[in-house]
N, C-alpha and C positions, 0 to 999 in steps of 0.2 A: 034234313040233311040233303035230300035230293033237290029240294027247292033252292037251297044255297048254291048247289052246283049249277043248276039251270040259270040262276041269276048271274053267276060268274061267266058262264058261256055267253049269255045275252050281252053282258057288258063287254066282253072281249070282241064279239061280233060288231056291236056298236062302235067300239074304239077303232076297229080296223077298217070299217066300211067308210069310204070317202074318196077323196081325189087321189091322184097319182102322188101328190106331195105328201099326203099323210102316209101312203104306202111306202114311199122312200124313207120317210122318217122312222117307220116301224123297222124297215130293213136295217137302217143305220143303228137303231137301238139294239136290235138282235145281233148285229155283228160285234157290238161291244161285249156282248156276253159269251162269245166264242172263245174257247180256250185254244189259242193257236200253239202249235208245237215249237219248241226251241229249235234253232238251226241244227244243233248236233243230233237231236231226235229225228229231225226231218231227213238228214243225211243217213243216219243208221237205218231208218225204216226203208228209205229208198234202195240202199245196198241190199238189205235183206229181202226186199221184194224182187229185185233183179237176180240175186243168186237163186232164190226159190224158184222163179220163172225159168231160169237157165236149167236148173236140175230137173224140174218137171218136163221140159222140152227134151232133155236128154233121155229120161225115163221113157217117154212116149216114143221117141226115135228107136231106142233100143227094143221096146216091146214090138214095134212095127217090123223091125228087121228080123226078130225071132219068129214072129207069125209068118212073115213072107217066106222065111226059110223052111218052116214047117210045111206051108202050103205047097212049096216047090217040091219037097220030098213026097208029099201026098199025090200031087197031080203029075209029077214027073216032067215038069216043063223045063 
């Protein structure tokens, strides 16, 4: 079993070692295997990311203001 894995790894290394042309061919083959999101999925995920980032920024801002107010009370500045 271990020898079969080593043989596959050696074959993969041999297949990928070569010139830039073979590298670009490998990249092209791998890019065909990629599962690209649909436009609607991409838009929904982008909106979700922006909203989550905005909420996190507001949370950090609020915590900063609260900590600043507490420190002003403690130090009397």
